[in-house]
N, C-alpha and C positions, 0 to 999 in steps of 0.2 A: 503493499499498499503505501503511495507516495503522499509525501507532505505536502503537496498540491494538489492530490485528488479531494473531489467530493466526498468521498467517501472517510477520508482523515477529517475533513472538517465536521462532518456528521456525528463522528465518532469521540471528537474533542468534545464538542457542544454537547453531546449526551453524557459524555463522560465529566464534565464539566458539574452540569445539574446533578446528576446523581449523584459527586461528590458532596457537595455544599446540601443536599437533602438529608443523605445520610445520617446514620449517628455518627459523634465525630470518633468513637473507638473501631467502627468499621468503614472509616474513609480508607484505609491503607488497602482495603479488601477490592474495594472499585477501582482502583490504580492498578492492581494485579490483572483483575478484571478485563480492564480497558486494554493493557499490556499484551495479554495475551490473545484476546480477541483481532488485534491489531496486528499481531504477529502471525496470527491463523488465517487470516483473511488475505493478507502481503504475503505469506510464503507456504502458505498450508502446512505441510509435513512438517517443513524445516523448523518448527516449532521443535522436535525433538530434539533438534540441536542446543537449544538454549533450554532444555530440560535438563540434557545431559551435561551441558555446562554447570547450570545451576547444581543439581546434584554432587557432581565431582567436587568442587569448591566448596558445597555446603559440609561433605564430608572429611576433607581434609583439614576445613575451617576447625571442625569439633574436635576431631586426632590433636591438633595444634593446639586448641585451647588447652587440652587435658595434660598434655606434655607443657605447658607455658604454667600450669597450676602447678605440676608436680614441683620443675624448677625454682620457682618462688617459694614453696614450700621445705623443703628439702636441700635446694642446691644441686640437684640433681641436673645435670644441664639436658643431656641426652640429645645430644647435637645432632649425631646421625639420625636418629629417627623424625625429628624435625626438619631435618633436610630432606630425607626420604619423602616426607608430606608434601612440601612443596615441588619435591621433584617430580612426583607423581601427578599435581595439578598441572605442572608446565607441560608434561609429557603428552597428559591426554586431551589438554587442550589445543595447545601448540601442535601435536600429531597428526588432531584431527583437522586443525586449520592447513598444515602444511599437505595432508592427504587431498582437503578437497581443492586448494587453490595452486598448489605447486605439482601433485604428483606427475600429472601426465606431461606436465614440463620436465620432469625428469627423467621421465621415460623416454621421453623423446631423446633425451642427451645420451642416455644411455643402450637405447638400442643398436648404435652402430658397435657397441662391446659387444653387445649379444645378440651377433648374427642378423642383425636387422629385426628381432621378434619384437613387437609392440605390446608393451606391459600398461598401455595406457588403458583406463577406464573411461566408459562414454557412458552418457547421463544421471551424472553426479547431479545432486540438488543442493546451489547452494544458498544457502540459508542468507536474507536479508542482514547486510553490517555484522558480516561474522565477526571478523577482528576485531572491530570496535568491542561488543560484549564479551568475548573471551580475555580482551586485555583488561578492560572493566575488573572483570571475574577473579584473571589470574593476581591483580595488582590487590584484591581484598585478601585472598590467601598469604601473600608473601607481608602483609601489614598487620595479618595475624601473627605470624612467624617473629615478627619484628615487637611482638608486644603493642602494636600501635593503637590496635581496635580490640575488642572484644568479639570472637566468636559468636554469630547471631544463630541463637539456636534453635528459631523456627524457622523451618525449611521453606514455608511459603512468604515471609518477610525476608529471605534472603534471595528467593525467585521474584518478587518484584523489585529489590536491587536490580539483577540482572535485566531483567525486561521490563523496565520504566519506558515506556512507548515513546514518548519526544525524542529521544536521543535513541533508538533502536537504530533509525537506517547510518546517521554517520556521526554520532557522537554529539555534545565531547565526551571525552573519557573521563566518567566521575570516579571520584574514592570513595570508599564506603563509609569512612568516619566523617565524608563532608555530606553527601545525599543521604544516607538512610536515614539521619536523624529528623531530616526533615521529611521524608516519605511516609515518616511514621507521625508525624507530629500531628497532634488534634488542634486544628487552628479553625479560627472563625472564616465566614464571607469578611473579604477585604476591597472595595470597589478600588482601590488603587493597584491593589496587583492584576487586576483584570485588566486595568486602564494600560499598564507599564506592559503587560503581556500582548495586548492587543496593536499598541502602538511598536514594539518590536517585531511580531510578526506581520504586520503591515511593511514594514522597511524591508524585511527579511524576501517577502511575495514580489516587493517591487523590483529588488536586485535581482531574482530568482526568472519571474515573466516578464518583465520590462527589456531589461540589460541582457542579463543569461543566455533566453531561448532566444533570442534575435542575434545576436551573436555566433551561437554555436550552428547557425543558418551559413554564413561563410566561413565561418572554421571548417565545416564540413564539407562544403563544396570545394574549398582549397584543399584541404588533407585527403581528401577522397581522392584525388587526382593530381598532385604535387608534381609530375612530371609533365603535366600538361601549360604549369606558367614558371614563369621567370623568378630571382632570387629575392627580386622587391616585392612580388604579389605574395610568394611561400611566408616572406617575413611579417607580411602585414597579417594572414593567415594565424600567425603562430600570437603576434600584437594580441588578435582578436580572441585567441584560446587563451591568452593571458586575462582578458578581461571577462570573458566566460567562465573560467576555473574559478575566478574570486568570488564573482558574484554568485556562483552557483553554491559554492563550497560555504562562502559566508553569512549568504540568504538563507541557505537550509539550516545554518547553525542559529542565525537571529529566528526563525520559525521554531526550531525546536526548544532554544531556549524562552521565547517568548508564548509557547504552549505552557512549557511547565508553569511558568510564572502564572497562567492563570489560576494554578491551584495554590500560590504561595510558595512554590519551588524553585530557588535560586540556582541555576547551572552553573559551572564552572566556565571562565570566560575561554575562547577560543582562538581567537583573533583580537589582537592589539595594533589596529593600523599599519599591519604591513609595506604600505605603500611609500612609509616614512623612515625605513629602516637605513641603516647608513653601513652595514657590511652584512655580508651574508649568514653572519653566526646571528646578529639582531635580526635579520627577515627569519630565521628560525626561530626566535623567541617571539615573535609576533602572530607567526603564522602557525595555526594548528599547534596550541599551547599546549594541550592536554596530551596529545600525542609526546610533544618535544618533553614535558615534565614527566611523563611515563618512562621514556627513555633516559632519560637524568637520573631517576630515583633507582629502577630496576633494572638497568642495563650498565648505565657510565659508571654508575657509583660501586656496584658488585665486583664490575671489569677492574678499574683502576684502584681498586682499594684491595685487589684479591694479590693473595702471595707470591704467583709468577710475576705481576707487574711491577711488586714490591721490589723482589730480583732484579726485573728488567730497570727498573729507577735505579738500583744501586750502580748496574753495570753503566746505565748511560752517564751517570755523573763523575762516573771514574774516567769514561772514555771520554766524554766533553765536559769539560770543566765551565762552571758560568750557566748562563742562563738555558743554553741549550738542551744539556742534558739533564735539567729537571723537568722542561715541557715536554720533553719526546715520549712518556709514558703517559700522559694526558693529553697527547696531539694524536696517538696511536688507538687509544680507549675513543677518543671522538670521531677518529676514522671510520673505526668499525661501526660504532652508533649510525653515522649518515649513511653507513652502507647497509645496515639493518633497514634503515628506513625507506631505502631506495628497493630493497627486495620486498619489502612490505607492500607498497605498491603494486604487483604484481610480477607474474611468473614472466617474466620476459627477460633478455637481454638488455633493453632500452632501458628497465628500471635498475638493473645492476650499475649500467654505467651511469645513471640518475645519481644515484645513492656515493660510485666514485667523486662523478663531478663537482658534490658538494663537501663530501670528505674531504678529498683533496684541496679544494680550495679554503677550508675552512682550516684544517691540518696546516697547510703553508703559513695562512695568516698568524697563527699560532706561533708558529716557529722564526716567523718572518717579525713579529712585532719588535722585539728590541732594534733592529737595524729602520724599523720604521718610526720607529720615536725619535731614534739619533736624526735621522734625514728631516722630519718635521721640525725638531728643535733648531739643526744647522740654518735651516731656510728661515724660519722665524714664522711656520704656520700657526697660526691661532684657529680655536675654535669658533669661528666667525658664522654667520649665516650662508656667505657663498660656498665656504669650505664644508658646510654641512648637505648644501644641495650638490655641491659635487661627487660627494661620498654617497649622497643618494641615488644620484644619476649612475655612478659606477655600478652600485648594487643592483639598481633597476636593470642595467645592460646584463649583468650576471645569471641575473632569475632570467630574464628573457633568452639567452641561448639553451640554459636549462630548461627551458619548454621546448625547445625542439626533438629534446629528445624522449618526454614524456609522451607527446603529440605525434609524433611522424608514424608511419607505419611499423617501420622498422628501425635500426639504430642505423646501419648503412646509408637508409634512406636520409635519416636527421642528418648525420656529416654530410651527405651529398649536398642537401638543402644550406647548409650554412657555407659552404663551396659556392654554390650558384648565387649565392648572395654578394656574394665577393669577386667574384668572376665574369656570372652573365645575368645581372640585378635586372635587366631590361626593364626599365623604368616608365618605360612608355606604357607598358600594361595597366599600370596603377590608374590612367585616365579609363579605363572600361569595368573598374569597379563596382559598379551597377550592374555589372552582368555574373555577379557571384554569389546573386541570391538574394540579396537584400536593395530595393531602391533606396532614393533618396532621403525617402521619408522616414525610414527604418534607422540608414544610416546617421540622420540627423537626432535620432529620439535615441541610440546607442552616445553619439558623441555627448548630447545634454544627460543624458544618467550617470556617464563616467565623469562628468563636469560635478553635476550635484553631489556624486561620490565622494568626489575628490574635497571637495567646499566641505562637508559636513565631518569627513574626518579631520581636514585641516583645523575646524572649528575644535572637535575634541581631543587633536595634540594639543591645543592650547590651553583651552579652557575644562577639559573633562568632557564626562559624558551629555551627551545633547539630552537625553532624558532629564539629569537632574536641571537642566536649564530650562525645559520645557514645565516643569513642576510648579517653576517659581512664575511660570504666566497664569494668566486668568484660564478659569476652564474651559471657556469658548476654543482658545486656543490650543489647549491640550486633547480637547475632542476631534478639532479641525487635524491633527496629525496625523488620528487615525483615519477620517473620513477623506480627505482627498487624496492620500494614498491610495486609497481602497477604490475612489472615480479612477485613479490613473490606472489601476490593475486592471480593473474593468473595461476599461474604454482602450489602453495601448497595450493588454497584455490579451487574458482570455476569451476578448468577446471581440477582437478584430478579426476581420476574416481571413486573412493569414496568416493566422496565429500557428506554430507550428509547437508541439510540447514536448520539450525535452527532460529525460529523468535523469535524476543529481546522478554526479559524477562520481562521486566517492559513493554512492550506494554501494558498487562492485566490491569494495574494500572491506 
């Protein structure tokens, strides 16, 4: 079930109405029923994967809870047993994730070694947002292992945490300690929550239905047959893909966060104005924040603080005295994390290359940071507006070329397209941009939408959340912030004759 479908809106409205009419002690059951209904309608039998994940982490969480109690009572650490519980949760969940997303890709790679034998499996039922609820669930087990949260003893309440329906499709990836208390809270109806939720949902629907779905038309036209276009038109397709991806993903997150807010639940922020990033590392701190935080807490720290990396650090400091020796282990751990993020995006060499691209650039920036700071000092470069603008521009260029990798049909095609941009740009083809699927009016709407998006994010970069600013305005202005976007969505989005709906890009992850 898509977040833009009438079915989702009907389910959301019905769930909100029943939620506030039900006794406070039973309201969490309404959310659970809505989540299971959402997944059964949208994924059918794929709901079994959700139940499997919930069962695994429930059992592992209880076992870890008992071991933690014994450790606190008599000092019995039982490290091996506790680690086996975490390993079981990781192997069962990520093993299933590997089978669903990567087995056919792996079988294809192994086929030549097996004399051409095909070990691929056809007809696999891919769950909606499978990696999101698995990452969230495994994070819960690790937090119990670390004694940061108590294990949930009610299996249905834990299932609610796993299956909370606004975030099922594409996140954000929540933490048990932050989300579970909100899901189970006995709260009263608050009109402000409804108002803020609707405001954020309208903003998300505008980004998705007015900007992203239009941009997708041009992107699909160019990227569906890049060989028929010169490098300049291909670059335009990638640029529109950057617009599509950001408005599609962040728009979906806005819808999810706004929908949760209708129930008084605040989900974690997943974007923080990545358009204003001043480095690639800063971009990833602002883009898909919850995935980056998950990787930091559950992958980067365990790797960088492990005994093998401690030994690597000692060896690096002996071999490379000074700053370089100290940052080598951290740089290597950072590279591994971004390589994992690349692989997480999909079973394809393009995504592996995408992880390598980001990991290599960020790792090099860490290693070269001392030399860069020395160069800045010698030239007298100061952190002024023009310097920040330059850093934002060069970050945008790096991100732009990274999008070639993820959107081109194949990795070799992406490399060829980059070459075409510099060798055979054929700028004259840009004069026929109206033949790429969008008319002049649609191109103008995309440009106007992007301009509004940039202005809003510029306001928030300087003055904070625009919804807090709206809160200080008269009630009429606050409700107009819902009515006007709704009117734009109807006129320029779903009711326009040429509207072509596209599903959310991150739904497949």
